[in-house]
ZAKEDO-301627 format. One record per atom (N, C-alpha, C): residue number from 1; residue in three letters; x, y, z. Coordinates in Angstrom, 2 decimals, padded with zeros to 5 digits. Example, Ala and Ser with C-alpha at 12.3 -4.5 7.8 and 13.67 -1.06 7.14 Angstrom:
2
{atom 1, 'ALA', {013.19, -005.69, 007.80}}
{atom 1, 'ALA', {012.30, -004.50, 007.80}}
{atom 1, 'ALA', {013.20, -003.30, 007.80}}
{atom 2, 'SER', {012.85, -002.25, 007.08}}
{atom 2, 'SER', {013.67, -001.06, 007.14}}
{atom 2, 'SER', {012.90, 000.03, 007.87}}
END
This chain:
159
{atom 1, 'MET', {000.90, -001.18, 000.00}}
{atom 1, 'MET', {000.09, -000.07, 000.02}}
{atom 1, 'MET', {000.99, 001.25, -000.09}}
{atom 2, 'MET', {001.69, 001.13, 000.82}}
{atom 2, 'MET', {002.92, 002.25, 000.76}}
{atom 2, 'MET', {003.45, 002.46, -000.23}}
{atom 3, 'THR', {003.89, 001.52, -001.04}}
{atom 3, 'THR', {004.51, 001.72, -002.45}}
{atom 3, 'THR', {003.75, 002.24, -003.39}}
{atom 4, 'MET', {002.37, 001.89, -003.26}}
{atom 4, 'MET', {001.27, 002.27, -004.24}}
{atom 4, 'MET', {001.27, 003.92, -004.15}}
{atom 5, 'THR', {001.30, 004.19, -002.72}}
{atom 5, 'THR', {001.18, 006.03, -002.53}}
{atom 5, 'THR', {002.31, 006.41, -003.19}}
{atom 6, 'THR', {003.61, 005.91, -002.86}}
{atom 6, 'THR', {004.63, 006.38, -003.57}}
{atom 6, 'THR', {004.73, 006.60, -005.10}}
{atom 7, 'MET', {004.20, 005.47, -005.67}}
{atom 7, 'MET', {004.11, 005.18, -007.19}}
{atom 7, 'MET', {003.11, 006.42, -007.53}}
{atom 8, 'MET', {001.87, 006.87, -006.78}}
{atom 8, 'MET', {001.05, 007.75, -007.35}}
{atom 8, 'MET', {001.86, 009.19, -007.10}}
{atom 9, 'THR', {002.83, 009.30, -006.20}}
{atom 9, 'THR', {003.24, 010.55, -006.21}}
{atom 9, 'THR', {004.32, 010.79, -007.39}}
{atom 10, 'MET', {004.82, 009.74, -007.68}}
{atom 10, 'MET', {005.84, 009.71, -008.70}}
{atom 10, 'MET', {005.06, 010.06, -010.21}}
{atom 11, 'THR', {003.96, 009.35, -010.17}}
{atom 11, 'THR', {003.11, 009.51, -011.57}}
{atom 11, 'THR', {002.53, 010.89, -011.59}}
{atom 12, 'THR', {001.83, 011.38, -010.75}}
{atom 12, 'THR', {000.89, 012.59, -010.80}}
{atom 12, 'THR', {001.83, 013.85, -010.81}}
{atom 13, 'THR', {001.27, 014.89, -011.37}}
{atom 13, 'THR', {001.83, 016.00, -011.48}}
{atom 13, 'THR', {001.97, 016.79, -009.88}}
{atom 14, 'ARG', {002.78, 017.94, -009.86}}
{atom 14, 'ARG', {003.02, 018.61, -008.56}}
{atom 14, 'ARG', {001.63, 019.23, -008.22}}
{atom 15, 'ARG', {000.83, 019.64, -008.86}}
{atom 15, 'ARG', {-000.23, 020.24, -008.53}}
{atom 15, 'ARG', {-001.13, 019.25, -007.56}}
{atom 16, 'ARG', {-001.26, 018.02, -008.16}}
{atom 16, 'ARG', {-002.31, 016.97, -007.48}}
{atom 16, 'ARG', {-001.53, 016.47, -006.57}}
{atom 17, 'THR', {-000.31, 016.24, -006.59}}
{atom 17, 'THR', {000.40, 015.44, -005.49}}
{atom 17, 'THR', {000.04, 015.61, -004.02}}
{atom 18, 'THR', {000.08, 016.71, -003.66}}
{atom 18, 'THR', {-000.12, 017.18, -002.34}}
{atom 18, 'THR', {-001.39, 016.60, -001.70}}
{atom 19, 'THR', {-002.48, 017.09, -002.51}}
{atom 19, 'THR', {-003.80, 016.60, -001.91}}
{atom 19, 'THR', {-003.98, 014.90, -001.94}}
{atom 20, 'MET', {-003.72, 014.62, -003.20}}
{atom 20, 'MET', {-003.82, 013.12, -003.47}}
{atom 20, 'MET', {-003.18, 012.16, -002.63}}
{atom 21, 'THR', {-001.79, 012.58, -002.31}}
{atom 21, 'THR', {-001.02, 011.57, -001.47}}
{atom 21, 'THR', {-001.47, 011.82, -000.02}}
{atom 22, 'MET', {-001.87, 012.87, 000.45}}
{atom 22, 'MET', {-002.27, 013.04, 001.63}}
{atom 22, 'MET', {-003.78, 012.28, 002.06}}
{atom 23, 'THR', {-004.43, 012.58, 001.05}}
{atom 23, 'THR', {-005.80, 011.79, 001.31}}
{atom 23, 'THR', {-005.60, 010.27, 001.50}}
{atom 24, 'MET', {-004.79, 009.77, 000.42}}
{atom 24, 'MET', {-004.40, 008.05, 000.33}}
{atom 24, 'MET', {-003.77, 007.95, 001.63}}
{atom 25, 'MET', {-002.92, 008.65, 002.16}}
{atom 25, 'MET', {-002.18, 008.19, 003.50}}
{atom 25, 'MET', {-003.33, 008.12, 004.62}}
{atom 26, 'MET', {-004.20, 009.30, 004.53}}
{atom 26, 'MET', {-005.20, 009.23, 005.58}}
{atom 26, 'MET', {-006.03, 007.96, 005.40}}
{atom 27, 'MET', {-006.38, 007.57, 004.21}}
{atom 27, 'MET', {-007.28, 006.29, 003.78}}
{atom 27, 'MET', {-006.62, 005.18, 004.54}}
{atom 28, 'MET', {-005.19, 005.14, 004.29}}
{atom 28, 'MET', {-004.32, 003.94, 004.66}}
{atom 28, 'MET', {-004.34, 003.70, 006.02}}
{atom 29, 'THR', {-004.06, 004.80, 006.78}}
{atom 29, 'THR', {-004.06, 004.54, 008.15}}
{atom 29, 'THR', {-005.35, 004.22, 008.77}}
{atom 30, 'LEU', {-006.41, 004.66, 008.21}}
{atom 30, 'LEU', {-007.81, 004.36, 008.53}}
{atom 30, 'LEU', {-007.94, 002.84, 008.59}}
{atom 31, 'MET', {-007.50, 002.30, 007.32}}
{atom 31, 'MET', {-007.75, 001.07, 007.03}}
{atom 31, 'MET', {-006.92, 000.14, 007.97}}
{atom 32, 'MET', {-005.67, 000.49, 008.39}}
{atom 32, 'MET', {-004.92, -000.16, 009.26}}
{atom 32, 'MET', {-005.54, -000.19, 010.57}}
{atom 33, 'MET', {-006.11, 000.90, 011.02}}
{atom 33, 'MET', {-006.68, 000.90, 012.20}}
{atom 33, 'MET', {-007.84, -000.01, 012.35}}
{atom 34, 'ILE', {-008.63, -000.25, 011.26}}
{atom 34, 'ILE', {-009.82, -000.96, 011.13}}
{atom 34, 'ILE', {-009.45, -002.40, 011.18}}
{atom 35, 'THR', {-008.34, -002.88, 010.46}}
{atom 35, 'THR', {-007.86, -004.27, 010.38}}
{atom 35, 'THR', {-007.12, -004.75, 011.44}}
{atom 36, 'THR', {-005.97, -003.96, 012.24}}
{atom 36, 'THR', {-005.29, -004.63, 013.22}}
{atom 36, 'THR', {-005.49, -003.82, 014.40}}
{atom 37, 'MET', {-006.56, -003.98, 015.13}}
{atom 37, 'MET', {-006.74, -003.36, 016.47}}
{atom 37, 'MET', {-006.49, -004.32, 017.47}}
{atom 38, 'THR', {-005.28, -004.73, 017.75}}
{atom 38, 'THR', {-004.66, -005.70, 018.53}}
{atom 38, 'THR', {-004.51, -005.28, 020.01}}
{atom 39, 'THR', {-003.44, -004.52, 020.18}}
{atom 39, 'THR', {-003.05, -003.96, 021.49}}
{atom 39, 'THR', {-003.38, -002.56, 021.69}}
{atom 40, 'ILE', {-003.26, -002.16, 022.77}}
{atom 40, 'ILE', {-003.54, -000.53, 023.05}}
{atom 40, 'ILE', {-002.26, 000.27, 022.54}}
{atom 41, 'THR', {-001.03, -000.38, 022.80}}
{atom 41, 'THR', {000.27, 000.46, 022.29}}
{atom 41, 'THR', {000.12, 000.59, 020.79}}
{atom 42, 'MET', {-000.33, -000.48, 020.04}}
{atom 42, 'MET', {-000.59, -000.48, 018.70}}
{atom 42, 'MET', {-001.50, 000.77, 018.30}}
{atom 43, 'LEU', {-002.48, 000.72, 018.93}}
{atom 43, 'LEU', {-003.59, 001.52, 018.71}}
{atom 43, 'LEU', {-003.05, 003.07, 018.75}}
{atom 44, 'LEU', {-002.30, 003.14, 020.02}}
{atom 44, 'LEU', {-001.75, 004.63, 020.16}}
{atom 44, 'LEU', {-000.72, 004.91, 019.24}}
{atom 45, 'VAL', {-000.08, 004.08, 018.62}}
{atom 45, 'VAL', {000.91, 004.37, 017.40}}
{atom 45, 'VAL', {000.09, 004.94, 016.44}}
{atom 46, 'LYS', {-000.96, 004.15, 015.98}}
{atom 46, 'LYS', {-001.64, 004.51, 014.92}}
{atom 46, 'LYS', {-002.27, 005.84, 015.04}}
{atom 47, 'VAL', {-002.89, 006.13, 016.23}}
{atom 47, 'VAL', {-003.61, 007.21, 016.49}}
{atom 47, 'VAL', {-002.60, 008.52, 016.30}}
{atom 48, 'THR', {-001.51, 008.36, 016.73}}
{atom 48, 'THR', {-000.35, 009.59, 016.62}}
{atom 48, 'THR', {000.00, 009.70, 015.25}}
{atom 49, 'ILE', {000.06, 008.57, 014.23}}
{atom 49, 'ILE', {000.36, 008.65, 012.98}}
{atom 49, 'ILE', {-000.75, 009.30, 012.25}}
{atom 50, 'MET', {-002.04, 009.15, 012.82}}
{atom 50, 'MET', {-003.16, 009.80, 012.13}}
{atom 50, 'MET', {-003.20, 011.19, 012.17}}
{atom 51, 'LEU', {-002.88, 011.56, 013.53}}
{atom 51, 'LEU', {-002.70, 013.04, 014.02}}
{atom 51, 'LEU', {-001.67, 013.89, 013.25}}
{atom 52, 'LEU', {-000.44, 013.18, 012.92}}
{atom 52, 'LEU', {000.44, 013.71, 012.32}}
{atom 52, 'LEU', {000.27, 014.10, 010.87}}
{atom 53, 'LEU', {-000.64, 013.04, 010.24}}
{atom 53, 'LEU', {-000.97, 013.17, 008.85}}
{atom 53, 'LEU', {-002.03, 014.32, 008.67}}
{atom 54, 'LEU', {-002.87, 014.40, 009.87}}
{atom 54, 'LEU', {-003.87, 015.54, 009.80}}
{atom 54, 'LEU', {-003.26, 016.89, 009.90}}
{atom 55, 'LEU', {-002.17, 016.89, 010.72}}
{atom 55, 'LEU', {-001.42, 018.25, 010.92}}
{atom 55, 'LEU', {-000.74, 018.60, 009.52}}
{atom 56, 'MET', {-000.09, 017.64, 008.95}}
{atom 56, 'MET', {000.48, 017.65, 007.55}}
{atom 56, 'MET', {-000.54, 018.51, 006.53}}
{atom 57, 'THR', {-001.61, 017.63, 006.42}}
{atom 57, 'THR', {-002.52, 018.17, 005.43}}
{atom 57, 'THR', {-003.06, 019.34, 005.79}}
{atom 58, 'MET', {-003.31, 019.73, 006.85}}
{atom 58, 'MET', {-003.72, 021.08, 007.47}}
{atom 58, 'MET', {-002.72, 022.09, 006.80}}
{atom 59, 'LEU', {-001.42, 021.96, 007.40}}
{atom 59, 'LEU', {-000.44, 022.79, 006.76}}
{atom 59, 'LEU', {-000.27, 023.05, 005.42}}
{atom 60, 'LEU', {-000.27, 021.85, 004.61}}
{atom 60, 'LEU', {-000.41, 021.93, 003.17}}
{atom 60, 'LEU', {-001.48, 022.80, 002.45}}
{atom 61, 'LEU', {-002.58, 022.54, 003.16}}
{atom 61, 'LEU', {-003.82, 023.12, 002.74}}
{atom 61, 'LEU', {-003.67, 024.86, 002.99}}
{atom 62, 'MET', {-003.02, 025.16, 004.21}}
{atom 62, 'MET', {-002.84, 026.56, 004.49}}
{atom 62, 'MET', {-001.94, 027.21, 003.62}}
{atom 63, 'MET', {-000.74, 026.53, 003.29}}
{atom 63, 'MET', {000.18, 027.10, 002.28}}
{atom 63, 'MET', {-000.21, 027.25, 000.84}}
{atom 64, 'ARG', {-001.19, 026.25, 000.48}}
{atom 64, 'ARG', {-001.89, 026.44, -000.92}}
{atom 64, 'ARG', {-002.71, 027.62, -000.90}}
{atom 65, 'TRP', {-003.49, 027.74, 000.29}}
{atom 65, 'TRP', {-004.43, 028.85, 000.53}}
{atom 65, 'TRP', {-003.60, 030.21, 000.32}}
{atom 66, 'ARG', {-002.67, 030.21, 001.16}}
{atom 66, 'ARG', {-001.79, 031.48, 001.17}}
{atom 66, 'ARG', {-001.34, 031.91, -000.16}}
{atom 67, 'ARG', {-000.79, 030.75, -001.03}}
{atom 67, 'ARG', {-000.36, 031.15, -002.26}}
{atom 67, 'ARG', {-001.43, 031.72, -003.08}}
{atom 68, 'ARG', {-002.54, 031.16, -003.03}}
{atom 68, 'ARG', {-003.66, 031.56, -003.74}}
{atom 68, 'ARG', {-004.06, 032.89, -003.56}}
{atom 69, 'SER', {-004.43, 033.36, -002.17}}
{atom 69, 'SER', {-004.90, 034.68, -001.97}}
{atom 69, 'SER', {-003.80, 035.63, -001.81}}
{atom 70, 'ARG', {-003.46, 036.42, -002.56}}
{atom 70, 'ARG', {-002.36, 037.41, -002.39}}
{atom 70, 'ARG', {-002.73, 038.47, -001.43}}
{atom 71, 'THR', {-003.99, 038.79, -001.43}}
{atom 71, 'THR', {-004.51, 040.05, -000.76}}
{atom 71, 'THR', {-004.47, 039.78, 000.74}}
{atom 72, 'MET', {-004.55, 038.39, 001.26}}
{atom 72, 'MET', {-004.54, 038.01, 002.76}}
{atom 72, 'MET', {-003.09, 038.45, 003.28}}
{atom 73, 'THR', {-003.34, 039.12, 004.38}}
{atom 73, 'THR', {-002.09, 039.52, 005.11}}
{atom 73, 'THR', {-001.71, 038.34, 005.94}}
{atom 74, 'ARG', {-000.30, 038.81, 006.50}}
{atom 74, 'ARG', {000.30, 037.69, 007.21}}
{atom 74, 'ARG', {-000.32, 037.35, 008.61}}
{atom 75, 'ALA', {-000.96, 038.31, 009.12}}
{atom 75, 'ALA', {-001.67, 038.20, 010.61}}
{atom 75, 'ALA', {-002.50, 037.16, 010.48}}
{atom 76, 'THR', {-003.57, 037.30, 009.37}}
{atom 76, 'THR', {-004.45, 036.23, 009.45}}
{atom 76, 'THR', {-004.17, 034.87, 009.18}}
{atom 77, 'THR', {-003.23, 034.94, 008.33}}
{atom 77, 'THR', {-002.47, 033.39, 007.95}}
{atom 77, 'THR', {-001.98, 032.80, 009.22}}
{atom 78, 'THR', {-001.48, 033.62, 010.16}}
{atom 78, 'THR', {-000.88, 033.23, 011.30}}
{atom 78, 'THR', {-001.85, 032.73, 012.32}}
{atom 79, 'THR', {-002.83, 033.55, 012.48}}
{atom 79, 'THR', {-004.04, 033.25, 013.25}}
{atom 79, 'THR', {-004.81, 031.98, 012.93}}
{atom 80, 'THR', {-005.08, 031.73, 011.38}}
{atom 80, 'THR', {-005.71, 030.64, 010.97}}
{atom 80, 'THR', {-004.66, 029.32, 011.38}}
{atom 81, 'MET', {-003.55, 029.69, 011.27}}
{atom 81, 'MET', {-002.31, 028.41, 011.57}}
{atom 81, 'MET', {-002.65, 028.14, 012.88}}
{atom 82, 'MET', {-002.57, 029.25, 014.07}}
{atom 82, 'MET', {-002.84, 029.19, 015.38}}
{atom 82, 'MET', {-004.04, 028.17, 015.57}}
{atom 83, 'MET', {-005.11, 028.41, 014.93}}
{atom 83, 'MET', {-006.49, 027.79, 015.15}}
{atom 83, 'MET', {-006.31, 026.24, 014.68}}
{atom 84, 'MET', {-005.53, 026.18, 013.70}}
{atom 84, 'MET', {-005.37, 024.77, 013.22}}
{atom 84, 'MET', {-004.65, 023.95, 014.18}}
{atom 85, 'MET', {-003.51, 024.62, 014.80}}
{atom 85, 'MET', {-003.05, 024.00, 015.88}}
{atom 85, 'MET', {-003.72, 023.53, 016.90}}
{atom 86, 'MET', {-004.54, 024.50, 017.50}}
{atom 86, 'MET', {-005.36, 024.29, 018.59}}
{atom 86, 'MET', {-006.47, 023.18, 018.11}}
{atom 87, 'MET', {-006.90, 023.02, 017.00}}
{atom 87, 'MET', {-007.74, 021.77, 016.60}}
{atom 87, 'MET', {-006.85, 020.69, 016.69}}
{atom 88, 'THR', {-005.57, 020.61, 016.31}}
{atom 88, 'THR', {-004.78, 019.35, 016.37}}
{atom 88, 'THR', {-004.53, 018.93, 017.85}}
{atom 89, 'MET', {-004.32, 020.03, 018.82}}
{atom 89, 'MET', {-004.16, 019.78, 020.12}}
{atom 89, 'MET', {-005.52, 019.04, 020.63}}
{atom 90, 'MET', {-006.60, 019.56, 020.41}}
{atom 90, 'MET', {-007.82, 019.13, 020.89}}
{atom 90, 'MET', {-008.03, 017.63, 020.43}}
{atom 91, 'MET', {-007.60, 017.50, 019.16}}
{atom 91, 'MET', {-007.75, 016.00, 018.64}}
{atom 91, 'MET', {-006.63, 015.13, 019.53}}
{atom 92, 'THR', {-005.47, 015.52, 019.81}}
{atom 92, 'THR', {-004.57, 014.69, 020.62}}
{atom 92, 'THR', {-005.36, 014.59, 022.15}}
{atom 93, 'MET', {-005.77, 015.60, 022.51}}
{atom 93, 'MET', {-006.67, 015.42, 023.90}}
{atom 93, 'MET', {-007.59, 014.45, 024.05}}
{atom 94, 'MET', {-008.57, 014.53, 023.00}}
{atom 94, 'MET', {-009.69, 013.62, 022.78}}
{atom 94, 'MET', {-009.19, 012.31, 022.74}}
{atom 95, 'MET', {-007.97, 012.01, 021.90}}
{atom 95, 'MET', {-007.45, 010.52, 021.89}}
{atom 95, 'MET', {-006.93, 009.92, 022.96}}
{atom 96, 'THR', {-006.20, 010.80, 023.58}}
{atom 96, 'THR', {-005.65, 010.40, 024.99}}
{atom 96, 'THR', {-006.52, 010.11, 026.06}}
{atom 97, 'MET', {-007.79, 010.85, 026.03}}
{atom 97, 'MET', {-008.82, 010.47, 026.92}}
{atom 97, 'MET', {-009.55, 009.26, 026.56}}
{atom 98, 'MET', {-009.79, 009.14, 025.37}}
{atom 98, 'MET', {-010.37, 007.86, 024.68}}
{atom 98, 'MET', {-009.47, 006.63, 025.15}}
{atom 99, 'MET', {-008.20, 006.86, 025.07}}
{atom 99, 'MET', {-007.28, 005.80, 025.28}}
{atom 99, 'MET', {-007.54, 005.34, 026.78}}
{atom 100, 'THR', {-007.34, 006.41, 027.71}}
{atom 100, 'THR', {-007.50, 006.20, 029.18}}
{atom 100, 'THR', {-008.82, 005.42, 029.70}}
{atom 101, 'MET', {-009.79, 005.94, 028.77}}
{atom 101, 'MET', {-011.11, 005.33, 029.11}}
{atom 101, 'MET', {-011.03, 003.70, 028.58}}
{atom 102, 'MET', {-010.45, 003.65, 027.57}}
{atom 102, 'MET', {-010.41, 002.22, 027.16}}
{atom 102, 'MET', {-009.58, 001.17, 028.16}}
{atom 103, 'MET', {-008.50, 001.76, 028.83}}
{atom 103, 'MET', {-007.62, 001.23, 029.76}}
{atom 103, 'MET', {-008.66, 001.06, 030.99}}
{atom 104, 'MET', {-009.60, 001.97, 031.24}}
{atom 104, 'MET', {-010.01, 001.75, 032.67}}
{atom 104, 'MET', {-011.48, 001.15, 032.57}}
{atom 105, 'ARG', {-011.81, 000.49, 031.39}}
{atom 105, 'ARG', {-013.11, 000.03, 031.05}}
{atom 105, 'ARG', {-013.46, -000.96, 032.19}}
{atom 106, 'ARG', {-012.50, -001.84, 032.35}}
{atom 106, 'ARG', {-012.65, -003.08, 033.32}}
{atom 106, 'ARG', {-013.04, -002.64, 034.68}}
{atom 107, 'MET', {-012.16, -001.41, 035.16}}
{atom 107, 'MET', {-012.46, -000.97, 036.51}}
{atom 107, 'MET', {-013.69, -000.14, 036.57}}
{atom 108, 'MET', {-014.06, 000.67, 035.52}}
{atom 108, 'MET', {-014.88, 001.67, 035.79}}
{atom 108, 'MET', {-016.33, 001.18, 035.42}}
{atom 109, 'MET', {-017.40, 001.84, 035.70}}
{atom 109, 'MET', {-018.86, 001.52, 035.39}}
{atom 109, 'MET', {-019.16, 002.13, 034.28}}
{atom 110, 'MET', {-020.10, 001.73, 033.68}}
{atom 110, 'MET', {-020.83, 002.40, 032.36}}
{atom 110, 'MET', {-021.46, 003.89, 032.62}}
{atom 111, 'MET', {-021.65, 004.14, 033.70}}
{atom 111, 'MET', {-022.40, 005.36, 034.02}}
{atom 111, 'MET', {-021.18, 006.55, 034.19}}
{atom 112, 'THR', {-020.07, 006.21, 034.61}}
{atom 112, 'THR', {-018.89, 007.04, 034.61}}
{atom 112, 'THR', {-018.40, 007.25, 033.32}}
{atom 113, 'MET', {-018.40, 006.21, 032.47}}
{atom 113, 'MET', {-018.04, 006.45, 030.91}}
{atom 113, 'MET', {-018.74, 007.29, 030.47}}
{atom 114, 'MET', {-020.03, 007.11, 030.62}}
{atom 114, 'MET', {-020.94, 008.08, 029.88}}
{atom 114, 'MET', {-020.70, 009.37, 030.13}}
{atom 115, 'MET', {-020.52, 009.69, 031.39}}
{atom 115, 'MET', {-020.44, 011.04, 031.78}}
{atom 115, 'MET', {-018.90, 011.57, 031.43}}
{atom 116, 'MET', {-018.13, 010.85, 031.19}}
{atom 116, 'MET', {-016.77, 011.11, 030.60}}
{atom 116, 'MET', {-017.12, 011.61, 029.10}}
{atom 117, 'MET', {-017.74, 010.82, 028.55}}
{atom 117, 'MET', {-018.19, 011.13, 027.11}}
{atom 117, 'MET', {-018.88, 012.34, 027.09}}
{atom 118, 'MET', {-019.84, 012.77, 028.02}}
{atom 118, 'MET', {-020.59, 013.87, 027.81}}
{atom 118, 'MET', {-019.83, 015.18, 028.07}}
{atom 119, 'MET', {-018.84, 015.01, 029.02}}
{atom 119, 'MET', {-017.99, 016.12, 029.32}}
{atom 119, 'MET', {-017.18, 016.35, 028.13}}
{atom 120, 'MET', {-016.55, 015.31, 027.43}}
{atom 120, 'MET', {-015.69, 015.53, 026.34}}
{atom 120, 'MET', {-016.58, 016.22, 025.16}}
{atom 121, 'MET', {-017.71, 015.75, 024.98}}
{atom 121, 'MET', {-018.78, 016.37, 024.00}}
{atom 121, 'MET', {-018.86, 017.88, 024.27}}
{atom 122, 'MET', {-019.09, 018.10, 025.61}}
{atom 122, 'MET', {-019.36, 019.64, 025.98}}
{atom 122, 'MET', {-017.99, 020.22, 025.80}}
{atom 123, 'MET', {-016.94, 019.87, 025.90}}
{atom 123, 'MET', {-015.58, 020.58, 025.66}}
{atom 123, 'MET', {-015.42, 020.91, 024.24}}
{atom 124, 'MET', {-015.77, 019.60, 023.39}}
{atom 124, 'MET', {-015.63, 020.10, 022.02}}
{atom 124, 'MET', {-016.70, 021.18, 021.56}}
{atom 125, 'MET', {-017.83, 021.12, 021.94}}
{atom 125, 'MET', {-018.79, 022.04, 021.76}}
{atom 125, 'MET', {-018.36, 023.56, 021.93}}
{atom 126, 'MET', {-017.84, 023.62, 023.29}}
{atom 126, 'MET', {-017.32, 024.92, 023.75}}
{atom 126, 'MET', {-016.12, 025.39, 022.90}}
{atom 127, 'MET', {-015.23, 024.45, 022.38}}
{atom 127, 'MET', {-014.03, 024.86, 021.68}}
{atom 127, 'MET', {-014.44, 025.38, 020.28}}
{atom 128, 'MET', {-015.54, 024.44, 019.74}}
{atom 128, 'MET', {-016.11, 024.99, 018.24}}
{atom 128, 'MET', {-016.53, 026.47, 018.50}}
{atom 129, 'MET', {-017.38, 026.64, 019.38}}
{atom 129, 'MET', {-017.99, 027.93, 019.63}}
{atom 129, 'MET', {-016.90, 028.85, 019.72}}
{atom 130, 'MET', {-016.16, 028.79, 020.21}}
{atom 130, 'MET', {-014.83, 029.80, 020.40}}
{atom 130, 'MET', {-014.20, 030.10, 019.20}}
{atom 131, 'MET', {-013.94, 029.01, 018.31}}
{atom 131, 'MET', {-013.48, 028.92, 017.12}}
{atom 131, 'MET', {-014.10, 029.74, 016.10}}
{atom 132, 'MET', {-015.46, 029.67, 016.23}}
{atom 132, 'MET', {-016.51, 030.35, 015.32}}
{atom 132, 'MET', {-016.52, 031.67, 015.65}}
{atom 133, 'MET', {-016.37, 032.07, 016.94}}
{atom 133, 'MET', {-016.36, 033.57, 017.47}}
{atom 133, 'MET', {-015.06, 033.99, 016.80}}
{atom 134, 'MET', {-013.85, 033.33, 016.83}}
{atom 134, 'MET', {-012.67, 033.91, 016.43}}
{atom 134, 'MET', {-012.89, 034.19, 014.99}}
{atom 135, 'MET', {-013.44, 033.18, 014.19}}
{atom 135, 'MET', {-013.50, 033.46, 012.81}}
{atom 135, 'MET', {-014.35, 034.59, 012.56}}
{atom 136, 'MET', {-015.31, 034.73, 013.18}}
{atom 136, 'MET', {-016.27, 035.80, 012.93}}
{atom 136, 'MET', {-015.55, 037.11, 013.13}}
{atom 137, 'MET', {-014.72, 037.16, 014.27}}
{atom 137, 'MET', {-014.11, 038.50, 014.58}}
{atom 137, 'MET', {-013.01, 038.97, 013.56}}
{atom 138, 'MET', {-012.29, 037.74, 013.11}}
{atom 138, 'MET', {-011.47, 037.92, 011.91}}
{atom 138, 'MET', {-012.17, 038.58, 010.68}}
{atom 139, 'ILE', {-013.39, 037.87, 010.54}}
{atom 139, 'ILE', {-013.94, 038.47, 009.29}}
{atom 139, 'ILE', {-014.25, 039.98, 009.38}}
{atom 140, 'THR', {-015.08, 040.21, 010.58}}
{atom 140, 'THR', {-015.31, 041.65, 010.89}}
{atom 140, 'THR', {-014.27, 042.72, 010.67}}
{atom 141, 'MET', {-013.10, 042.19, 011.34}}
{atom 141, 'MET', {-011.85, 043.12, 011.36}}
{atom 141, 'MET', {-011.40, 043.35, 009.99}}
{atom 142, 'LYS', {-011.47, 042.22, 009.10}}
{atom 142, 'LYS', {-011.29, 042.53, 007.90}}
{atom 142, 'LYS', {-012.27, 043.45, 007.09}}
{atom 143, 'THR', {-013.41, 043.37, 007.14}}
{atom 143, 'THR', {-014.22, 044.18, 006.72}}
{atom 143, 'THR', {-014.34, 045.75, 007.07}}
{atom 144, 'MET', {-013.89, 045.78, 008.48}}
{atom 144, 'MET', {-013.64, 046.92, 008.96}}
{atom 144, 'MET', {-012.50, 047.89, 008.26}}
{atom 145, 'MET', {-011.52, 046.75, 008.06}}
{atom 145, 'MET', {-010.21, 047.58, 007.67}}
{atom 145, 'MET', {-010.47, 048.01, 006.12}}
{atom 146, 'ILE', {-011.28, 047.13, 005.39}}
{atom 146, 'ILE', {-011.57, 047.63, 004.01}}
{atom 146, 'ILE', {-012.43, 048.71, 004.00}}
{atom 147, 'THR', {-013.49, 048.78, 004.90}}
{atom 147, 'THR', {-014.27, 049.91, 004.96}}
{atom 147, 'THR', {-013.53, 051.40, 005.25}}
{atom 148, 'MET', {-012.59, 051.19, 006.19}}
{atom 148, 'MET', {-011.75, 052.34, 006.58}}
{atom 148, 'MET', {-010.96, 052.86, 005.42}}
{atom 149, 'LYS', {-010.38, 051.85, 004.48}}
{atom 149, 'LYS', {-009.59, 052.24, 003.42}}
{atom 149, 'LYS', {-010.50, 053.04, 002.26}}
{atom 150, 'THR', {-011.53, 052.34, 002.35}}
{atom 150, 'THR', {-012.62, 053.04, 001.25}}
{atom 150, 'THR', {-012.88, 054.47, 001.56}}
{atom 151, 'MET', {-013.11, 054.56, 003.04}}
{atom 151, 'MET', {-013.50, 056.02, 003.65}}
{atom 151, 'MET', {-012.26, 056.82, 003.32}}
{atom 152, 'THR', {-011.11, 056.47, 003.53}}
{atom 152, 'THR', {-009.89, 057.39, 003.49}}
{atom 152, 'THR', {-009.77, 057.78, 001.79}}
{atom 153, 'LEU', {-010.14, 056.83, 001.01}}
{atom 153, 'LEU', {-010.17, 057.07, -000.29}}
{atom 153, 'LEU', {-011.16, 058.24, -000.78}}
{atom 154, 'MET', {-012.49, 058.19, -000.14}}
{atom 154, 'MET', {-013.40, 058.79, -000.45}}
{atom 154, 'MET', {-012.98, 060.27, 000.18}}
{atom 155, 'LYS', {-012.49, 060.49, 001.30}}
{atom 155, 'LYS', {-012.05, 061.56, 001.69}}
{atom 155, 'LYS', {-011.05, 062.53, 000.79}}
{atom 156, 'ILE', {-010.14, 061.47, 000.39}}
{atom 156, 'ILE', {-009.03, 062.02, -000.55}}
{atom 156, 'ILE', {-009.80, 062.68, -001.93}}
{atom 157, 'THR', {-010.61, 061.83, -002.30}}
{atom 157, 'THR', {-011.34, 062.31, -003.57}}
{atom 157, 'THR', {-012.08, 063.44, -003.42}}
{atom 158, 'ILE', {-012.83, 063.61, -002.21}}
{atom 158, 'ILE', {-013.55, 064.88, -001.76}}
{atom 158, 'ILE', {-012.71, 065.98, -001.74}}
{atom 159, 'LEU', {-011.56, 065.90, -001.14}}
{atom 159, 'LEU', {-010.79, 066.94, -000.93}}
{atom 159, 'LEU', {-010.21, 067.25, -002.33}}
END
């Protein structure tokens, strides 16, 4: 499978390679996880690989987006990068919590498990809300800047 991915990278053009290979890798990891879920350590390794791939894909996408939009300032790109990093961190946290739950399943009761799950969900929701707010603020700031620029231009023209 790995060889297949490499072959694909070799054959495809530069424009397609980034996305194609990344998607392929993701699929690969998922398949591996589904097929060989033997030990907890193995699972952990697989999870880490998955997260790394996710981070790589995000970064690649960001780079491409940055190349595309010339008007976008460096500040906005950095903020988006930070957001991406936050997302990855959240993913890692979630995974670790899941792992701990899996370890403690024998000792714990079902009710406690459910409570943990609920807490995780709540945290996720909160983080998502925060992200949305940040995005909205960014957009508003952008619009404000544009309006200010236009206003100044108008003033100049009036004068």
